[in-house]
N, C-alpha and C positions, 0 to 999 in steps of 0.2 A: 504494500500499497504503499500510499503519497509518492513524492515528485523529486529529481534531484533540483540542487539549487542551478543546475545550467538548464533546466528546461522554463522557455520561454514564459512568462506570466507566473511564473512561479512563486507562490506565499510561503510564509514562515510556518503557518499552522499545517501544510503539507509534508512536514519533514520531521524526523527523520524517514526517511523510505525504510522500511521494515516488513519483514516477515508476517503473517498471520496464519493460522490454523484453520481450518473449517472442518470439524470433522463428521457433521451431519447433514448430509444430501437436503437441497432443499428445491422444491420450483420456485420460478419468478416470472411473473404475468410478460409475457409478450409486448405489451404495450401498456401505456399508461392508462389508469383509468377513465371509461370517457362519458362524457354525457349521460347517453342512454342508459350504460350500467348503471350510474349513479341514480337517475331517477328510476329505475325498477324498483329499486331497494328501499330508496327515500324518499321518493316522491317530486319533493319540489329539487327544480335545477339552481345551484347559487350561480352559475356560470355566466359570463359576461357577455361572452361571444356566443350567447344562443344563435345565430343564425349561422355558424359554423355547421351545426347540425351535430345528431346522435353519435357520429363517430367519431368527432373532435374531442378532446380532452377536457373533464370536469377540470374548472379552475375557480377561484374564489374559495377554493375551502383551505380551513388551518389544519394545523397536525391536529386537534381534537376533533374535527371532522372526518379525516381520513381515517382514523383508528375508530371512531364509530361506525364507518363502512364497514370497515373490515369485520368489527364485532356482528354488522348485521347480514354480511352475506355468510359468515358461517356457521349465525345461527339458523339461517333459510336453509345451508346446505346439510344441518343436522350435525356442525361439526363443533368443539369448544371453541368458546370465545377466548382471543389470545391477552383481552385487556379488561378491566374492571375500570369505572370511571365511577366517582360520588362528587358528590357538591358541585355538580355544573350547574353555569345556568344558560339560558336559551335554549335552543333547538339544533340539531345539527345540521349543517348548511346557510345556517339564516346568521344565529348568534351566539351559538354555542361557544361558550369561553367558561375558564375559571376553574377547570376540572381537576381533581386529583386521580393520575390515573397509576395503576399499577398493571405491570405488565405480566404476563404468566411467567414467560422463558422460553427460549426457541425450541423447546421440546414439545409445545402447542402443538395441536393436531391443526389447528383452524387459521384461517387468513389474517396477516398482519404485515404491518410496514417490512421492508428488508433492515437488517442492520447495517449500518454503513459498510462495515467490512464484505458482509453480501454484496451490498449494492455496488461496490467496487470491482469486488470480484467478479459480478455476472457482466458488467458492463467493459469491463476491460476484455472478457472472453479471449483472455492470452497476450491481448494487446500489452505491450509496456512502454509505447510512448505517450505522447499527450492525448492523442484521438485515437480511433481506430480506421480511419480512414480521411478520406479529403473532405474539408467540414462540410462545403458547399451542398455534398451528397450524403451525408448522414443526417445531416440536422437544420431545423428550421433555427433561425438565429436573428438577429436583429436587421442585418444586411439584406436577409433575402424573405422576409415574412416580419418587416417591422412592427412590433406590439398586437401581432393577430396569431393566436393558435390555430394549425390546421389538424386536417384528419390525421389520425394516428396511422402508423403504418405507410409511410408515404414516401418515407425517405430509405435509403440503403440500411439494411440489419446490419448488426454485429454479426461477428463469427459463430456466435449461438442463436440467432434470429432471434433478437432482443432490437425494437424498433425508440426511437426518439431516448435513448438515453441521455443524449446529448441533444439539447434542445428543446425545443414546443414550449411545455411546462418544468419547471425548475418542479424537484421532486423530492417531499418529507420522505427522511426515513426516522426508522425510530430511536436513534440515539440521541442524547443530550450532546452540545457541543460545548467543547473547550478549547481553545485555543494550541496548548501545548500538549493535548493528550495523547498523541504518539508517540512523543519521548517518556510517555508511562507506559506501554505497550509494546516494547522492544525482545522482552524475554518471556517465552512461555507465551506467547499472546494467543490464545487459543478461544475461538468462539466469541471472541470480545462484543460486548452488548453497549461499549459506551461507560463514560464515568456515570457515577452516580446523581448527580445532579448536574446544571448547566448552565450558559446563559441562555440556552435557546435549544431549539431543536436542529438538527441537523438537514440542511437543504444541498440538495445534489444534482448536478446535469446541465444548468444553464437552461436559458429561456428564448423565447422569441423577441424578449425585451432585452438581452444582452450580445454584445458584440460577438462575432466569431470568434475572434483571437481570445476569448476568455472561456471559450466552451472545451473543457479539458476534464479528461477521465480523473485527475487527482483533485481537482479544485473542489471547495468545501467551504460552505458558510453557515454562520448559527443564527437564526431568527425567533424570535418570540413563539411558542405553539399557539397562539390566539390570534397572529397574524394572519389577513387574508391578502390576495391581489390576483390580477389577471393573468399573472403568467405562473402560476404556482400550482401544481398538483400533486399526483402519487402514483405508484402503482405497487401492487403488491407481493407478497411471497407468503410460502406456506412451507414447513419443515416437512420431506417426505415421510410418513407414519412407518417405524420401525415394526417388524414382525414380533409377535409377543413371544 
């Protein structure tokens, strides 16, 4: 994980480059969660770019909205919800905020946000550079889609068939953000789920609101979990159930 100081646009919070061991297999959604998928479970579509259509990423969702959707989808499919939410105000996709959230853990068999380590592993799909291909072909960024989301899956996928891991909407992941966290996870960094607390939740992948040069696989940002914007969404992960 991370990037070397020689990588263009490298930031200090991406260092040091370090090995991470993921011992449990997991699934990652091929695309960002769409407006149609969100509406089918949550009824109300909070997205600002509604004219884009049901196959465009849901946006204007905060971190609390994302984990609420993951729980709703898990419940719908008879799976274990991976989060408990308490003391919330508001409703998902509208004004949900202030929740106390407990993560069951990566052993949970339901849907959840990927950990930051899982996200980078899946997004890289073996790539070791800043991107997995020429940026105009793989990403909707400010230069080719200024401030407008596009239908998911219309750029070139990475080597493992995942679309829009760079661009379109920036993606919430499970972990709290701490700028120097990588320096604490350099030895026996196995199945990391991030720090216990932080200044915000991690956002990955860049968006249609960000210049192409900043669309890098190692780039990370921390934002308050209650914040919403037109260029932020998410994709889901799920741990592969282990045989009894």
